[in-house]
C-alpha atoms as a printed R data frame, in Angstrom:
    type eleno elety resid chain resno       x       y       z
1   ATOM     1    CA   UNK     A     1   0.000   0.000   0.000
2   ATOM     2    CA   UNK     A     2   1.171   3.520  -0.752
3   ATOM     3    CA   UNK     A     3   2.127   5.699   2.175
4   ATOM     4    CA   UNK     A     4   1.840   9.451   2.661
5   ATOM     5    CA   UNK     A     5   4.117  11.848   4.487
6   ATOM     6    CA   UNK     A     6   2.462  12.840   7.750
7   ATOM     7    CA   UNK     A     7   2.285  16.591   8.062
8   ATOM     8    CA   UNK     A     8   5.052  17.121   5.539
9   ATOM     9    CA   UNK     A     9   7.569  15.428   7.841
10  ATOM    10    CA   UNK     A    10  10.010  12.644   7.111
11  ATOM    11    CA   UNK     A    11   7.832   9.860   8.503
12  ATOM    12    CA   UNK     A    12   5.000   8.201   6.628
13  ATOM    13    CA   UNK     A    13   1.780   6.310   7.244
14  ATOM    14    CA   UNK     A    14  -0.433   4.048   5.172
15  ATOM    15    CA   UNK     A    15  -3.132   5.710   3.071
16  ATOM    16    CA   UNK     A    16  -5.736   3.562   4.816
17  ATOM    17    CA   UNK     A    17  -5.980   3.808   8.614
18  ATOM    18    CA   UNK     A    18  -7.643   1.257  10.872
19  ATOM    19    CA   UNK     A    19 -10.065   3.118  13.135
20  ATOM    20    CA   UNK     A    20 -10.916   1.105  16.243
21  ATOM    21    CA   UNK     A    21 -14.031   2.989  17.393
22  ATOM    22    CA   UNK     A    22 -16.100  -0.200  17.137
23  ATOM    23    CA   UNK     A    23 -13.498  -2.589  18.557
24  ATOM    24    CA   UNK     A    24 -15.333  -2.678  21.901
25  ATOM    25    CA   UNK     A    25 -17.944  -4.890  20.194
26  ATOM    26    CA   UNK     A    26 -15.377  -7.620  19.486
27  ATOM    27    CA   UNK     A    27 -13.946 -10.428  21.532
28  ATOM    28    CA   UNK     A    28 -10.183 -10.306  22.001
29  ATOM    29    CA   UNK     A    29  -9.719 -13.136  19.487
30  ATOM    30    CA   UNK     A    30 -11.841 -11.302  16.919
31  ATOM    31    CA   UNK     A    31  -9.814  -8.163  17.487
32  ATOM    32    CA   UNK     A    32  -6.590 -10.126  16.984
33  ATOM    33    CA   UNK     A    33  -7.856 -11.208  13.566
34  ATOM    34    CA   UNK     A    34  -8.669  -7.620  12.614
35  ATOM    35    CA   UNK     A    35  -5.232  -6.342  13.658
36  ATOM    36    CA   UNK     A    36  -3.341  -9.129  11.919
37  ATOM    37    CA   UNK     A    37  -5.432  -8.723   8.763
38  ATOM    38    CA   UNK     A    38  -4.804  -4.979   8.756
39  ATOM    39    CA   UNK     A    39  -1.059  -5.456   9.120
40  ATOM    40    CA   UNK     A    40  -0.942  -8.032   6.308
41  ATOM    41    CA   UNK     A    41  -2.840  -5.615   4.059
42  ATOM    42    CA   UNK     A    42  -0.206  -2.946   4.606
43  ATOM    43    CA   UNK     A    43  -2.050  -0.843   7.185
44  ATOM    44    CA   UNK     A    44   0.444   0.509   9.677
45  ATOM    45    CA   UNK     A    45  -1.682   3.233  11.257
46  ATOM    46    CA   UNK     A    46  -4.194   2.879  14.123
47  ATOM    47    CA   UNK     A    47  -6.660   5.612  15.131
48  ATOM    48    CA   UNK     A    48  -8.590   5.719  18.381
49  ATOM    49    CA   UNK     A    49 -10.082   8.103  20.950
50  ATOM    50    CA   UNK     A    50 -10.422   7.837  24.694
51  ATOM    51    CA   UNK     A    51 -14.236   7.976  24.472
52  ATOM    52    CA   UNK     A    52 -14.672   5.073  22.033
53  ATOM    53    CA   UNK     A    53 -16.782   2.543  23.863
54  ATOM    54    CA   UNK     A    54 -16.101   4.668  26.958
55  ATOM    55    CA   UNK     A    55 -12.559   3.327  26.875
56  ATOM    56    CA   UNK     A    56 -13.377  -0.316  26.162
57  ATOM    57    CA   UNK     A    57 -12.299  -0.097  22.515
58  ATOM    58    CA   UNK     A    58  -8.778   0.724  23.643
59  ATOM    59    CA   UNK     A    59  -8.845  -1.994  26.292
60  ATOM    60    CA   UNK     A    60  -9.766  -4.625  23.694
61  ATOM    61    CA   UNK     A    61  -7.091  -3.253  21.364
62  ATOM    62    CA   UNK     A    62  -4.452  -3.512  24.080
63  ATOM    63    CA   UNK     A    63  -5.436  -7.075  24.965
64  ATOM    64    CA   UNK     A    64  -5.561  -8.099  21.299
65  ATOM    65    CA   UNK     A    65  -2.182  -6.543  20.521
66  ATOM    66    CA   UNK     A    66  -0.633  -8.446  23.407
67  ATOM    67    CA   UNK     A    67  -2.216 -11.736  22.287
68  ATOM    68    CA   UNK     A    68  -1.411 -11.259  18.600
69  ATOM    69    CA   UNK     A    69   1.796 -11.938  16.689
70  ATOM    70    CA   UNK     A    70   2.314  -8.167  16.459
71  ATOM    71    CA   UNK     A    71   3.860  -5.476  18.628
72  ATOM    72    CA   UNK     A    72   3.249  -1.766  19.023
73  ATOM    73    CA   UNK     A    73   6.215  -1.166  16.704
74  ATOM    74    CA   UNK     A    74   4.177  -2.605  13.825
75  ATOM    75    CA   UNK     A    75   1.819   0.365  13.964
76  ATOM    76    CA   UNK     A    76   1.755   4.135  14.186
77  ATOM    77    CA   UNK     A    77  -0.638   4.457  17.135
78  ATOM    78    CA   UNK     A    78  -2.795   7.544  17.428
79  ATOM    79    CA   UNK     A    79  -5.559   8.537  19.798
80  ATOM    80    CA   UNK     A    80  -7.622  11.592  20.641
81  ATOM    81    CA   UNK     A    81  -8.805  13.340  23.780
82  ATOM    82    CA   UNK     A    82 -10.637  16.431  24.920
83  ATOM    83    CA   UNK     A    83 -14.257  15.251  24.990
84  ATOM    84    CA   UNK     A    84 -15.719  14.687  28.442
85  ATOM    85    CA   UNK     A    85 -18.319  11.942  28.536
86  ATOM    86    CA   UNK     A    86 -20.136  12.290  31.850
87  ATOM    87    CA   UNK     A    87 -20.590   8.927  33.647
88  ATOM    88    CA   UNK     A    88 -23.280  10.501  35.839
89  ATOM    89    CA   UNK     A    89 -25.366  11.198  32.725
90  ATOM    90    CA   UNK     A    90 -25.040   7.868  30.996
91  ATOM    91    CA   UNK     A    91 -21.699   8.806  29.451
92  ATOM    92    CA   UNK     A    92 -23.313  11.599  27.486
93  ATOM    93    CA   UNK     A    93 -20.970  14.313  26.258
94  ATOM    94    CA   UNK     A    94 -21.498  17.340  28.483
95  ATOM    95    CA   UNK     A    95 -18.434  19.408  27.620
96  ATOM    96    CA   UNK     A    96 -15.227  19.657  25.638
97  ATOM    97    CA   UNK     A    97 -12.227  20.014  27.897
98  ATOM    98    CA   UNK     A    98  -8.788  21.126  26.712
99  ATOM    99    CA   UNK     A    99  -7.553  21.919  30.211
100 ATOM   100    CA   UNK     A   100  -4.034  20.732  30.935
101 ATOM   101    CA   UNK     A   101  -5.300  18.455  33.696
102 ATOM   102    CA   UNK     A   102  -7.845  16.737  31.468
103 ATOM   103    CA   UNK     A   103  -5.448  16.277  28.544
104 ATOM   104    CA   UNK     A   104  -2.713  14.781  30.738
105 ATOM   105    CA   UNK     A   105  -5.193  12.441  32.421
106 ATOM   106    CA   UNK     A   106  -6.626  11.490  29.042
107 ATOM   107    CA   UNK     A   107  -3.262  10.401  27.673
108 ATOM   108    CA   UNK     A   108  -2.391   8.460  30.830
109 ATOM   109    CA   UNK     A   109  -5.656   6.565  30.539
110 ATOM   110    CA   UNK     A   110  -5.111   5.849  26.856
111 ATOM   111    CA   UNK     A   111  -1.621   4.461  27.421
112 ATOM   112    CA   UNK     A   112  -2.820   2.229  30.237
113 ATOM   113    CA   UNK     A   113  -5.762   0.847  28.263
114 ATOM   114    CA   UNK     A   114  -3.785   0.272  25.069
115 ATOM   115    CA   UNK     A   115  -0.830  -1.235  26.884
116 ATOM   116    CA   UNK     A   116   1.739   1.000  25.188
117 ATOM   117    CA   UNK     A   117   4.337   3.381  26.585
118 ATOM   118    CA   UNK     A   118   3.734   6.227  24.127
119 ATOM   119    CA   UNK     A   119   1.436   7.513  21.405
120 ATOM   120    CA   UNK     A   120   2.890   8.364  18.032
121 ATOM   121    CA   UNK     A   121   0.318  11.144  17.789
122 ATOM   122    CA   UNK     A   122  -2.340  12.668  20.013
123 ATOM   123    CA   UNK     A   123  -5.133  14.799  18.573
124 ATOM   124    CA   UNK     A   124  -7.504  17.257  20.204
125 ATOM   125    CA   UNK     A   125 -10.946  15.769  19.680
126 ATOM   126    CA   UNK     A   126 -13.245  18.497  18.266
127 ATOM   127    CA   UNK     A   127 -12.893  22.208  19.138
128 ATOM   128    CA   UNK     A   128 -13.323  23.457  22.697
129 ATOM   129    CA   UNK     A   129 -14.960  26.897  22.806
130 ATOM   130    CA   UNK     A   130 -13.088  27.574  26.057
131 ATOM   131    CA   UNK     A   131  -9.679  26.550  24.712
132 ATOM   132    CA   UNK     A   132  -6.765  28.425  26.246
133 ATOM   133    CA   UNK     A   133  -3.934  27.942  23.722
134 ATOM   134    CA   UNK     A   134  -1.273  28.543  26.366
135 ATOM   135    CA   UNK     A   135  -2.709  25.803  28.563
136 ATOM   136    CA   UNK     A   136  -2.815  23.376  25.643
137 ATOM   137    CA   UNK     A   137   0.782  24.289  24.866
138 ATOM   138    CA   UNK     A   138   1.814  23.480  28.445
139 ATOM   139    CA   UNK     A   139   0.061  20.110  28.214
140 ATOM   140    CA   UNK     A   140   1.720  19.289  24.875
141 ATOM   141    CA   UNK     A   141   5.149  20.222  26.249
142 ATOM   142    CA   UNK     A   142   4.680  17.957  29.266
143 ATOM   143    CA   UNK     A   143   3.435  15.081  27.122
144 ATOM   144    CA   UNK     A   144   6.318  15.392  24.688
145 ATOM   145    CA   UNK     A   145   9.086  15.902  27.259
146 ATOM   146    CA   UNK     A   146   7.861  12.889  29.240
147 ATOM   147    CA   UNK     A   147   8.009  10.735  26.101
148 ATOM   148    CA   UNK     A   148   4.303   9.932  26.262
149 ATOM   149    CA   UNK     A   149   3.428  11.598  22.927
150 ATOM   150    CA   UNK     A   150   5.661  12.177  19.925
151 ATOM   151    CA   UNK     A   151   3.458  14.276  17.629
152 ATOM   152    CA   UNK     A   152   0.264  16.312  17.818
153 ATOM   153    CA   UNK     A   153  -2.735  17.353  15.777
154 ATOM   154    CA   UNK     A   154  -6.390  18.301  15.895
155 ATOM   155    CA   UNK     A   155  -9.755  17.191  14.580
156 ATOM   156    CA   UNK     A   156 -12.707  19.021  13.070
157 ATOM   157    CA   UNK     A   157 -11.017  22.418  13.310
158 ATOM   158    CA   UNK     A   158 -11.203  25.293  10.840
159 ATOM   159    CA   UNK     A   159  -8.154  27.316   9.711
160 ATOM   160    CA   UNK     A   160  -8.598  30.058  12.306
161 ATOM   161    CA   UNK     A   161  -8.738  27.555  15.151
162 ATOM   162    CA   UNK     A   162  -5.681  25.702  13.874
163 ATOM   163    CA   UNK     A   163  -3.715  28.926  13.380
164 ATOM   164    CA   UNK     A   164  -4.614  30.183  16.857
165 ATOM   165    CA   UNK     A   165  -3.448  26.960  18.470
166 ATOM   166    CA   UNK     A   166  -0.327  26.757  16.303
167 ATOM   167    CA   UNK     A   167   0.645  30.265  17.433
168 ATOM   168    CA   UNK     A   168   0.941  28.966  20.986
169 ATOM   169    CA   UNK     A   169   2.294  25.418  20.721
170 ATOM   170    CA   UNK     A   170   5.938  24.732  19.909
171 ATOM   171    CA   UNK     A   171   5.174  21.475  18.108
172 ATOM   172    CA   UNK     A   172   3.991  21.543  14.489
173 ATOM   173    CA   UNK     A   173   0.361  20.439  14.242
174 ATOM   174    CA   UNK     A   174   0.609  17.629  11.725
175 ATOM   175    CA   UNK     A   175  -2.928  16.268  11.368
176 ATOM   176    CA   UNK     A   176  -6.539  17.382  11.137
177 ATOM   177    CA   UNK     A   177  -9.344  14.828  11.093
178 ATOM   178    CA   UNK     A   178 -12.362  15.912   9.036
179 ATOM   179    CA   UNK     A   179 -15.485  14.193   7.837
180 ATOM   180    CA   UNK     A   180 -15.176  13.842   4.077
181 ATOM   181    CA   UNK     A   181 -16.719  11.336   1.700
182 ATOM   182    CA   UNK     A   182 -18.760  10.890  -1.460
183 ATOM   183    CA   UNK     A   183 -21.831  11.929   0.556
184 ATOM   184    CA   UNK     A   184 -20.149  14.581   2.710
185 ATOM   185    CA   UNK     A   185 -18.556  16.953   0.241
186 ATOM   186    CA   UNK     A   186 -18.880  20.355   1.926
187 ATOM   187    CA   UNK     A   187 -15.214  21.394   1.713
188 ATOM   188    CA   UNK     A   188 -15.102  20.925  -2.072
189 ATOM   189    CA   UNK     A   189 -18.646  22.222  -2.627
190 ATOM   190    CA   UNK     A   190 -17.553  25.635  -1.428
191 ATOM   191    CA   UNK     A   191 -14.459  25.555  -3.643
192 ATOM   192    CA   UNK     A   192 -16.467  24.692  -6.730
193 ATOM   193    CA   UNK     A   193 -19.202  27.238  -6.001
194 ATOM   194    CA   UNK     A   194 -16.929  30.191  -5.213
195 ATOM   195    CA   UNK     A   195 -18.485  33.501  -6.290
196 ATOM   196    CA   UNK     A   196 -21.946  31.927  -6.489
197 ATOM   197    CA   UNK     A   197 -25.051  32.578  -4.364
198 ATOM   198    CA   UNK     A   198 -26.545  29.075  -4.071
199 ATOM   199    CA   UNK     A   199 -26.526  26.912  -0.941
200 ATOM   200    CA   UNK     A   200 -23.282  25.166  -1.837
201 ATOM   201    CA   UNK     A   201 -21.450  28.491  -1.998
202 ATOM   202    CA   UNK     A   202 -21.710  28.805   1.795
203 ATOM   203    CA   UNK     A   203 -18.358  28.448   3.520
204 ATOM   204    CA   UNK     A   204 -18.830  25.964   6.353
205 ATOM   205    CA   UNK     A   205 -15.178  25.019   6.769
206 ATOM   206    CA   UNK     A   206 -13.138  28.190   6.289
207 ATOM   207    CA   UNK     A   207 -11.169  26.855   3.333
208 ATOM   208    CA   UNK     A   208  -9.656  24.070   5.394
209 ATOM   209    CA   UNK     A   209  -8.514  22.012   2.400
210 ATOM   210    CA   UNK     A   210  -6.430  24.861   1.017
211 ATOM   211    CA   UNK     A   211  -5.123  25.764   4.474
212 ATOM   212    CA   UNK     A   212  -4.046  22.171   5.070
213 ATOM   213    CA   UNK     A   213  -2.196  22.001   1.768
214 ATOM   214    CA   UNK     A   214  -0.491  25.347   2.355
215 ATOM   215    CA   UNK     A   215   0.661  24.287   5.832
216 ATOM   216    CA   UNK     A   216   1.480  20.634   5.103
217 ATOM   217    CA   UNK     A   217  -1.217  19.234   7.381
218 ATOM   218    CA   UNK     A   218  -2.369  15.709   6.669
219 ATOM   219    CA   UNK     A   219  -6.143  15.354   6.547
220 ATOM   220    CA   UNK     A   220  -7.617  12.094   7.799
221 ATOM   221    CA   UNK     A   221 -11.112  11.467   6.455
222 ATOM   222    CA   UNK     A   222 -13.489   9.953   9.008
223 ATOM   223    CA   UNK     A   223 -16.799   8.206   8.240
224 ATOM   224    CA   UNK     A   224 -15.795   7.641   4.589
225 ATOM   225    CA   UNK     A   225 -18.904   5.551   3.862
226 ATOM   226    CA   UNK     A   226 -21.456   7.351   6.023
227 ATOM   227    CA   UNK     A   227 -24.142   9.847   5.134
228 ATOM   228    CA   UNK     A   228 -25.059  12.589   7.583
229 ATOM   229    CA   UNK     A   229 -22.880  12.297  10.652
230 ATOM   230    CA   UNK     A   230 -23.509   8.791  11.977
231 ATOM   231    CA   UNK     A   231 -26.879   7.986  10.415
232 ATOM   232    CA   UNK     A   232 -25.647   4.994   8.434
233 ATOM   233    CA   UNK     A   233 -23.800   3.905   5.329
234 ATOM   234    CA   UNK     A   234 -24.730   5.018   1.821
235 ATOM   235    CA   UNK     A   235 -23.133   1.926   0.284
236 ATOM   236    CA   UNK     A   236 -25.905  -0.409  -0.977
237 ATOM   237    CA   UNK     A   237 -28.474   1.890   0.620
238 ATOM   238    CA   UNK     A   238 -31.653   2.012  -1.539
239 ATOM   239    CA   UNK     A   239 -32.146   5.650  -0.567
240 ATOM   240    CA   UNK     A   240 -29.086   6.535  -2.682
241 ATOM   241    CA   UNK     A   241 -29.583   4.742  -6.014
242 ATOM   242    CA   UNK     A   242 -27.709   7.184  -8.253
243 ATOM   243    CA   UNK     A   243 -24.464   7.235  -6.298
244 ATOM   244    CA   UNK     A   244 -24.536   3.459  -5.838
245 ATOM   245    CA   UNK     A   245 -25.003   2.998  -9.589
246 ATOM   246    CA   UNK     A   246 -22.030   5.273 -10.266
247 ATOM   247    CA   UNK     A   247 -19.885   3.455  -7.708
248 ATOM   248    CA   UNK     A   248 -20.898   0.054  -9.092
249 ATOM   249    CA   UNK     A   249 -19.995   1.089 -12.648
250 ATOM   250    CA   UNK     A   250 -16.494   2.001 -11.549
251 ATOM   251    CA   UNK     A   251 -16.234  -1.032  -9.278
252 ATOM   252    CA   UNK     A   252 -16.954  -3.248 -12.275
253 ATOM   253    CA   UNK     A   253 -14.378  -1.394 -14.381
254 ATOM   254    CA   UNK     A   254 -11.591  -1.685 -11.809
255 ATOM   255    CA   UNK     A   255 -12.536  -5.101 -10.413
256 ATOM   256    CA   UNK     A   256 -13.054  -3.913  -6.858
257 ATOM   257    CA   UNK     A   257 -15.930  -3.198  -4.466
258 ATOM   258    CA   UNK     A   258 -17.999  -0.035  -4.127
259 ATOM   259    CA   UNK     A   259 -16.264   0.598  -0.818
260 ATOM   260    CA   UNK     A   260 -12.936   0.599  -2.626
261 ATOM   261    CA   UNK     A   261 -14.202   3.183  -5.105
262 ATOM   262    CA   UNK     A   262 -15.492   5.306  -2.218
263 ATOM   263    CA   UNK     A   263 -12.008   5.257  -0.704
264 ATOM   264    CA   UNK     A   264 -10.346   5.888  -4.067
265 ATOM   265    CA   UNK     A   265 -12.583   8.931  -4.572
266 ATOM   266    CA   UNK     A   266 -11.247  10.495  -1.357
267 ATOM   267    CA   UNK     A   267  -7.639   9.563  -2.093
268 ATOM   268    CA   UNK     A   268  -7.872  11.128  -5.559
269 ATOM   269    CA   UNK     A   269  -7.972  14.612  -4.024
270 ATOM   270    CA   UNK     A   270  -4.571  16.377  -4.207
271 ATOM   271    CA   UNK     A   271  -4.654  17.195  -0.482
272 ATOM   272    CA   UNK     A   272  -3.250  13.681   0.036
273 ATOM   273    CA   UNK     A   273  -5.820  12.352   2.486
274 ATOM   274    CA   UNK     A   274  -5.646   9.293   4.649
275 ATOM   275    CA   UNK     A   275  -8.885   7.329   4.923
276 ATOM   276    CA   UNK     A   276 -10.008   5.995   8.298
277 ATOM   277    CA   UNK     A   277 -11.659   2.611   7.801
278 ATOM   278    CA   UNK     A   278 -13.709   1.787  10.870
279 ATOM   279    CA   UNK     A   279 -14.936  -1.646   9.855
280 ATOM   280    CA   UNK     A   280 -14.248  -4.548  12.175
281 ATOM   281    CA   UNK     A   281 -14.977  -7.060   9.413
282 ATOM   282    CA   UNK     A   282 -11.690  -8.354   7.928
283 ATOM   283    CA   UNK     A   283 -13.303  -8.946   4.523
284 ATOM   284    CA   UNK     A   284 -14.743  -5.433   4.381
285 ATOM   285    CA   UNK     A   285 -11.324  -4.120   5.377
286 ATOM   286    CA   UNK     A   286  -9.775  -5.937   2.411
287 ATOM   287    CA   UNK     A   287 -12.411  -4.385   0.145
288 ATOM   288    CA   UNK     A   288 -11.586  -0.885   1.363
289 ATOM   289    CA   UNK     A   289  -7.827  -1.304   1.114
290 ATOM   290    CA   UNK     A   290  -8.179  -2.215  -2.568
291 ATOM   291    CA   UNK     A   291  -9.210   1.397  -3.176
292 ATOM   292    CA   UNK     A   292  -5.665   2.563  -2.476
293 ATOM   293    CA   UNK     A   293  -4.608   0.963  -5.762
294 ATOM   294    CA   UNK     A   294  -7.322   2.651  -7.873
295 ATOM   295    CA   UNK     A   295  -6.554   6.006  -9.478
296 ATOM   296    CA   UNK     A   296  -9.760   7.547 -10.774
297 ATOM   297    CA   UNK     A   297  -9.669   9.815 -13.802
298 ATOM   298    CA   UNK     A   298 -10.795  13.413 -13.445
299 ATOM   299    CA   UNK     A   299 -14.049  12.603 -15.248
300 ATOM   300    CA   UNK     A   300 -14.719   9.565 -13.043
301 ATOM   301    CA   UNK     A   301 -14.196  11.658  -9.914
302 ATOM   302    CA   UNK     A   302 -16.667  14.259 -11.139
303 ATOM   303    CA   UNK     A   303 -19.143  11.592 -12.267
304 ATOM   304    CA   UNK     A   304 -19.305  10.285  -8.693
305 ATOM   305    CA   UNK     A   305 -19.529  13.829  -7.330
306 ATOM   306    CA   UNK     A   306 -22.531  14.576  -9.562
307 ATOM   307    CA   UNK     A   307 -24.187  11.229  -8.823
308 ATOM   308    CA   UNK     A   308 -24.040  12.140  -5.127
309 ATOM   309    CA   UNK     A   309 -26.585  14.902  -5.703
310 ATOM   310    CA   UNK     A   310 -24.138  17.723  -6.308
311 ATOM   311    CA   UNK     A   311 -24.094  20.071  -9.276
312 ATOM   312    CA   UNK     A   312 -21.607  22.219 -11.140
313 ATOM   313    CA   UNK     A   313 -22.214  25.945 -11.696
């Protein structure tokens, strides 16, 4: 599998990432199979967050890694923190928390659950309206100097938020996680509809794709096969016949699955995305990984874009 430079640095990661958000639903043996399949397919990048399964996803990962034929050195291990899920309210999110205390505690918990001594990267999980950049900087410095975290990034942030944080932290912010897929095209809609007055000309993201390219930030696309936020998958969904027909046509041409074409569509963008595959099904993971070897033509990319319900001015 091809690899991309992370944040314009000298180290690289696989184009497809294994996201373990759903790993809490697996037995340890099932999780072992997922990890070993991922590694054999060329995936060397793991993404998690401290809130996934209220921590159980990382516990299962840690147990599976220990039981598997693999070690932590086989993967670039990444997690996220900064969302507070309140146990007194059924683990409902009641605040975002980028305080130094919360971030340090978050990383300590992650390391313990995953059974590793450091994270290769730690991302702030969604923006905190009360973020004090200086306090985040102090947390990052402590985490890096202690050897607990090597690199840092963010998720779901716009250019102004990234620039504000980068002005305070000494470490280069390498990564931004954003929702982007065939059915979640907002960042490119705005680009295409610049100087127009229709709904797609509204700037929801602040030009984050251009900002990321200008500042060598790697974008990791989450929910690559979902519509809405977490409503469900659009693949083989009868509510989306046109896009499924377009994906199937290309799947037949390239001898892969529709999931692979969905991944290839994201990877075709010059921002050099990584795609976070959250499936816990080894066969579905193989299907997705095949997309890394498909290079869509310009016309094919636009055909899928139009089949998704978009238009061109």
